[in-house]
N, C-alpha and C positions, 0 to 999 in steps of 0.2 A: 586139135580143135581151138581156134583162136577165142579168148574170152569175149564174151558179148560187150557192147558199148552201153556203159550206164546211160539211162534216162536222166535228164537234167533236173526233172522235178517228179517225185512220186505224190500222186493225188489218191487220197483215200475216201472211199465210202464210209460213213459212220454207221448207221442203224444196221445191225446185224454183222457187218464186218468188224467193226471195233467194239461195239456195244451188244451185249447179251440181251435179247429181248424177252427172255423168260418170264421176268416179272409181269411186264405188261401184258403178255400173252395170258398170264394168270388171271389178272385183272378183267381183261375182256372176255374170257371164259366164264367168269364168275356174272358178268353182266348179261351173258348169253344163256344164262340159267345152267351153266355147267356143260353146254354142248361144245366140246372140245373140236369137234369135226368142222366147226364154223370158223376155227381161227384162220386156216388157209384162205377161204372165201373173204373174210373181212380184210386181210391184207391185201390180196389181188384186187379187192373192190376199191381199196383205197388208192393202190397204183393207178389203176384203171382211170379213176376220175382225176386224179393228178394230170393224166394226159388230156383228159377232156378239157379241163381248164386250161391247159396251154394251148391245145389245139384251138380253143375258142378264143386265143388271145386275151385272157383274163389271168389274174393271179389270185389265189386264196392261200393262207398259211396251211402247210402240210398238216399240221394237228388239226386243223378245222376240217380238212377234207377226210382225215382219218376218223374223226368224230361223225361225220355225215356218213361215212361208209358204215360205221358201226349201227347207226341208226336204220341205214337201209336193210343190212343183213338182220337184224333184230325183227324189223317189221316183217319181213319174209316169213318169220317164223313164230308171228304172233307175240313179239315181245316189243313193248313200248319203252323206250329211253328217250328223255328229254334232251334236247339240244345241250343244255347245261350240263347235265350229268354226263352225257357222251364226251364232251369237251374236257370236263375234269378228269375222267378216266384216261382219256388217250393223251392230252397234253401233259399232265402231271406224270403219268406213267412214261412217257417218252422221255421227259427230262431228268429222269433220276433212275439211270440204268448203269450197271456195273460192267466193266470192260470183260471180254473173254479172258481167261487166264493167262495166255501167252502174250497178250497184246502190249502190254507196257514194256516188257523186256525186249520183244521184236522191234518196237519203235526206238527204243534207246540204241539197240544195235545199229538200226539203221542211221540214226542220227549220228552216232559215233563215227560211222564208215564215211561220213560227209554228205550224205544225201539231204536233199531239201524236201521236208514233208509239209503236206498241204492237205487239209480237209477239203472235200467237195461233197456237200450234202444237199438233199431235198428239204432237211429241216430249215426254219426260219433262222435269221441271225440271232435273236433273243434265245431261240430253242437250242442251236448248237452250242453257243457259248455258255449256256445254263449246263447243258449235258457234259460238256468239257470239264467245266469246273467241278461239277458233282462227282465225276469219275476220275479226276486228278489228271486229264489230259493236255490242259492248255499249254503247259511250258514244254510239251514234247512237239509242237507243231510251229512252223515259222508263219504260216498264214492259216486262218480259219475262214473258208469261203462258205457262202450259202447261195443256193440258186435264186433266192429272193433278190438279190441285186441285180439280176438279168430278167427275172420275171418268168423264167421258163425251166420247167421241171426236167431232170434227166429222164429220159435219154435222148432229148432234142440235141441235134449237132450243135446248133447256135449256143448251147449252154457249156457244151465242151470246147468250143472255140473262144467263147467269153473267158473261161477260165486259163485256158492257155495264154490269151493276150494279157491278162491279169499279172502273169508271172512273166511275160515277156518271152516266151518260148514257142518254138514251132510245134504243131501237133505231135510230129514225129519224136520229139524230145520229151514228151509226156508219157507217163505210165500211170494208169488208173489200176488200183488195187481195191477190188469189190467182191462181195459174197453173193452178187445177183447176176444171173445170166443176162437180164435184159440191160443192166448197167454196163457191163463188159462188152456186150454188143454194140451198144450206143457208142461207146468209146473207140472200139475198134473202126466202127464205120466212120467216125470222125477223123480217122488217121493215127490215133494214139495207139500206144503199145499197152498192153494189159495183163494182169495177173489176177487169177480166179481163187478165191478162198472157198473151197467146196465144203462150207457149214453143211450140217446134217439138214437134209430136205431142199438143198440147193442144187441146180443143175445148169450146166453151160447150155445156150440155145444152139441147136445143132446146125441151123442155118447160117449162123454168124462165122466170120472167119476164125481161124485157130488162134486161142490165146497161148501167149508166150509161155506162162507159167500157171500150173494149176496143182495147187496143194492144199491139204486139209486144213491148216493153219497158218497164221501169219509168221510164226517162228520159222517154219520151213521155207517161207518165201523169202524172209530176210535173209536166212542162210544162203540161199541161191543169189540174190541180189548183191551181198556183199563180194561175191566172186567176179561180178562184172568190173570192168576196167574203163 
C-alpha cells in the first residue's frame, strides 16, 4: 500500500483536543451546587448558542457565551449565578488549562517531521493566546487562529474556508485534528481531511463522512502522520 500524501497544514482544535478541561468542569460543577450531571448540558448549551449567534450573523466571545449558558442551566435548576460570577468562572477557567499529558511531545514530533501546525479555535484571540502562554504551547505553533477574525464559529463552512485561505492552501490540503465529532464533521463537509482524537465521552457523528484517522490520543495520531509522504 502506498503511503498517504501529507496534508500541507495541520489545524488543531484547542479546548479538549489539546487542553484538559477537568479543572474548569470542576469549577462549573461547584457553581451548579455539585451537580456533576449538568456538566454535559452546560457544554452542549454553550455550543448550541455559539451556533445561534453565528446563524443570526452576530458575534459574541466564546467565554461570554459559555457564561450565559452556565446562567441558563443554573436557572433551570433554581440556582442563581450573576453574569459577573459566571464570566469569572468560565473565562478565567478556560484561560488557565493544562495540556493533556501526551500533547507537547506529539506536537514536537510533528513539528520535527516538518509539518506546519496551526490552531483553529472558537476561543477569542485574547483567550487562545493566553491559553497557549499559560500552557506553554505558543512556540510549538506556526500560527494561532481564532474564529473571532471571521466572526463565525465552527462548524460553519465559511470558517474552515477562511482558515484555509489564511494559509494559502486548498481545502483538500488541510487536516483538522479535533476531539469533537461536530468539528470533525464540519471540516469534512468543507472538503478538509480530518483526524479524530477520541477523548473520553467524545464520539464521531455517524451521519458525517468517515474520518481518515481516529485514535484515543494525539501521540497515536502523530505516529501515523509521520509515516505520510
